[in-house]
C-alpha positions, 0 to 999 in steps of 0.5 A: 213123850218128849225124847229130846228138845228139837235143837241140839242134844239134851245134857241131862239125858240118862241112858238106861240099859236094862239087863236081859234075863237069862230065862227065855219064854221058849221051849228051851225055857230053862236055858242059861245062855248069856246075852252077848255084849253090845257091839255098837259103840255108845253114841252121844245123846244127840246121835242116839235121839236124832237131834240136830242143830239147824243152821242159822240161815237157810242153805244159800244155794237153794234159790230155785227149786223144781218139784217133779210131780204134783201129788201129795208128796210134791205139794207137801214138799213145796209147802214145807220148803216155802216155810223153811226157805221163805225166799226160795222160788219153787216150781211144781211141774205136773203132767196131769191137768189137776193136782193131788195125784192118786188122791181123787174125790168125786161128788156125784149127783143122785136123786136125793142129794150127793154121794162122794166116790173115792178113786184112790185112798179114802181114809188115814190112820192117826198112827201117832207112833209112826208116820201119821204124826207128820200128817197131824202136824201138817193138818194143825198148821193148815187149820190155823190158816183155814179152820174149815178143814172138815175132819171126819173121824171114826172112833175105835169102837165104830163098826168100821174099826171093829168089824173087818172081814175076810172072804173064806172059803165061801162066806165072810169071816169077821177077824177077831179083835177088839170089841165094843165094851170088851165084854166077856161074851165078845171075847168068847165069840172071838175064840169060838171063831178061831176054833171053828172057822176053817180060815183059822185051821192050824193057826194056834198050833203054828203060833205055839210052834213058831219059837222052835222054828230055825232062824234064817241063815245069817247070809240071807239079806231078804226073802218074800213075805210069803216065804217068810211067813210060811217058814215061821207060821205055816203056809195056811197063815200066809195064803189065807190071812196075810195075802188078804191083808196085802191085797188090801194094801199093796194089791200084790203077790206076797211071794214076790214082795219083800219081807224085810221092806214091808215087815221090818219089825218081824224081820228084825225080831227073828234075827235079834237074838243069836240063840234064835228064840223066835219072834213070839218069844221076843215079843212076849219078852219085851211085853213082860219087861215093859219095853217098846221096840221103836224104829229109830227112823220114827224116833228121829223124826219125832224129835226133830219136828216135835214142837214144829206144828205152830200152835202147841196148844192146838197141836196137843189138842189135835193129838188127844183128839186123834188118839181116840180115832181108828181112822179119819177122812174129810167131809169133802173126801181125802182130796180135801187135804191136797186142796188145802195144800194147793190153796195155800201154795197158790197164795204164795207169789214165790211158788209157781204151779204148772199143770199139764206140763210134763218134763221131757228132759233134765240136764245137770251142769256139774260146773255150775251145779244147776239143772236145766229143764225141758218141758214137753212141746218146747224146743228150748230149755226153761229160762230158769235154772234150778239149784235143786230138784225134788222128784216124786215121779216113778223111776221109769219116768225119771229114767226117761227124763234123764236119758241123754239126747242124741246130741248131748255130749258128754251125757250129763247122766252117767250110765250107772244111774240109768242102769240103777233106775231100770231096776225099778220096782214094778207096779200094778193096775187096779180097777176101782168100781164105785156103786151107789144103791138107793136102799140105805139098808142093804143086807150087808154086815156093818164094818169096813169091808172084806178082803179076798185071799189068794187061796180062794179058788177061781170059781169063787173069784173069777173076777180076780177081785182084791176086796170090797169096801163098805163105803158108807161106813166111813162116810159119816152121817147120811141123808138129812142127818149129814147136815146139822146145826153145830157150834164150834166151842172155844175149848175144842177148836175145829171140833163141831158139836151138835147143839144138844151136846154143846151146852153141857160140854161148854158149861163143863169147860167154863167151870173147869177152865174159868172157875165159874159157878155152875149157874154162871157156866150154864148161862154163858153156855146158853148165850154162846150156843145162841150166838154161834150155831151154824149148819155143818156137814157131818158126813160125805153123802147128803143122799141116804143110800148105800155105797160100795167099792170093789177093787180088782186086778192088782198082781192077778193081772200081771202080764196081761195084754192091754186087750185082756183088761176089762173095760169100765162097763165090763168091770161094773158087770163083773163087780155086780156079779161078785157082790151077788155071789159073795153077799147075795146082793141082787139089787141094782145100783142107781149109779155105777162108775169104774176107773182103771188106775194104771201103775198106781201101786209100786211093788216092793219086791225082794231085793228092793232095799239093795236096789234103792241103795244102788240108786242112792250111790249112783244119784249122789255121784251124778248130782252131788246131792242136788237131786232128792227123791221122795214118794211111794216109789222110793220110800217103801211105803204106799200110805199118804202118811208116809208121803207127808213124812218124807216130804218133811224130811226132804225139805229139811235136807235142802234147807240144811244143805245136806248134800250127802243125801238123796232121800235114799240114804237110809237104804244103805245101812241096816235098820236101827232100833231103840228100846224104850222103857215104858216105866221110866220113859228112857230110851237106848239102842237095842243092846242086841242090835247088830252092827250095820 
């Protein structure tokens, strides 16, 4: 739905402020309370919808830009900057000998082919109403340069989408959710699971009682996820269900992670109404009034960059294509995304990529508003002075880079910024163990995998595992089926079709789009099929066996000494022991590899929002907006989609010369929410939103 044009403010936009009903779906059902008046000044449409008018020419001060970190954030930022400021010289500094950061896909030779192991993230969500839109736009642009993207999508009815498990107390429990075909039997099976499985004990009473739970105190600025969910839904829900989910995403302790940062919608809904009607009541009320509560952050991004994917027809097709997916990856693994970016950047003569080149020191000259960079192993600063710095490295690394040398007088980095950076989010280590079995039919259920909650006793999880991923379920076709003769129809670019399906699809499109008769359409389809067949890989693994991934550690290893951490060989044995206990899997893998990913996931703990706001103020004062930060450490989200979205916003802020921003300015004010009426499509500020 187009909220507004990309540039400027729509003059014909109509605000629709819907009256709030006097009744509440709540134990106080017949309350006659009246909603308070909107305390937020009515903004003009441009502010409301996030539109802006770009400057006629790019920021003239952005001549030389340095990017610290060559992960997905750094690569996407460089890509966007090259498009928005074509004349700018851009240098990427990466400490490692490869690009891509935590995205790391490895092909391993086995006896009957190849298998792909992922050592970091492995799939993406389309998330068209969130940060996933940024990645789809990026892929649309990249596919216009290289049509061999190799997308691998999984529908909403695939086992990986429908079957997700939690281990409790001594067996796998499928989580209720959508079922293929939505049959009555499946609905009853889900209800039976909720009523009989111990993991759901007390959940229904807690859901019913939630609206009567007292709202948090107005003075409460944040609390842990565990405390928040325990208070509203009970400790069993927090420890048995939510802790498992957060093990899978953050590998973190829900009693330390920030509810306001990681559950912003639920946090907002609890305090939305001064009468304290409860989260469930608020959600039901929005549902029955046919309203959607949208984050202003997403609405603003959507409006600023809608129509900015290059080929609009192709982007529209990509959106329709992704809308049917639950998750997606690439035939060559998620690293294909970073490889596409890297290949494009290396073709640009204005971009310099320096791997194995850690930055040792960074100095800012306030008189010229330029940065000097000193790299490791060098005694002299780099010859190029930089107008802007984009840092995607951790606060700890940035602190060490900015810390003044003993000879630097006066120091270019003020103490308040260094102090703010020491209040950095902590991080966790995760051991990733990939195992490949020759047997293509291991006795494991079809599905994405299972997670292990904090409530599982040590004797059931002495390895301190976080979860297990059934990797073959998100690898596409396996073995000989992975390589098929395909064609690429003109009406569905970048979408390979098996030959047996291509004839009908092509003929139908010819009749619909070209007005051909049925006979003529069939003849053209047959000619096209004969002209264009090619062998296309439709899966990650040309070997036919089964792969599993075990993840262990995370917050369970907080405070452990280096000598306490398992070695890769020990981790492999621990993973096999876990699988034997949980899945009764005694077959030995023919390939097993392990890697300890150190400090791989930031922990957004209670108070994270205020820490980032403090860092923003100190950084803005120190560098006048010439340093921007982006990436997982700074954005309150660990996903690849979040990184791509932030990279897009960062490049725009440099192009426009928004030197009152650092990438952290959003943490300074309260979250903003917009109500969208699903019937009319009109959007307004939520009338019950409190003033920042």
